[in-house]
N, C-alpha and C positions, 0 to 999 in steps of 0.2 A: 353761503359764500357769495360775496359781492365781487364782481369782476369789472375791470375797465382795461381794455387792451390786454396786455400780458400781466397786469397787476391784479392781485387777489387779496381780499381782506375777509377773514373768517369772523362772523358775527353770531354770537350765541347768548341767549338769555340763560344764565346758569341758575338763578334763583329769582322769583319762585319758579319751580319746574312747570313744564307744560304750558308756557306762555307762547302763543304763536307770534312769529314775526310777520308784520304786515307791510304793505307798500302803500304809500300815500302820494297823492298828486302834489306837484309843486307849482301848479297853475296859479296865476295871480288871483287873489280874492276880489280885487277891485279892478275896474276897467282902466284906472290910471296907473296901476302897478305894472312894472316891466315883466314880461314873461320869462320863464326859465326853460327854454327849449331843451329837449333831450335830457331832462333830469327827472329823477324820482327820489322820494324820501323813504327811508325804512325806519321802522320803530315798532312799538308794541303798546297796548293799552292794559291797564290794570284797574280793577274796581276794588276799592277798600272802603269799609265802613268808617265813619268818623271815629277818631280816637284809636284806630287800629295801627299797630306797628308791624312792619314786615321788613325782610331783607330783600334788596334788589341788587343783583350782581349781573353785569354784562361783560362778556369776554370779547374783545376786539384784538385780533392777532393777524399779522401779515401771513399770507398763505404759506410762504416758505417756512416760517417759524412754527405755525400751527402743525404742519406736517411732521415736524421733528419733536413735538411735545407728546410724551407717552402718557401723561396723566394731566388732568386739569389742575390748576393751582387750588390750594385750600381756600375756603371762604373764611375770612376773619372780620370781626367788627371793625369799623373805621377807627375806633379808639385804640386798637391794637396795631395799627399801621405804624411803621417806622418813618421818621422824618427824612 
């Protein structure tokens, strides 16, 4: 759960399973870049062999909506999404 003040955002990696969410610095990589005070970046890493295909699915849901979801949405290939 990401929080800022009274706002909440639920962040979950649904596929592949067991991928840990990590926190990364937003500090400027170069001395001439502007700093990003009081900020952090969240994400995850995946290692895949060349030519490997996998499904990556991330759920981002406002806290109030996530609390009312009884089950996670089904995972469908992108080709099956409606326009």
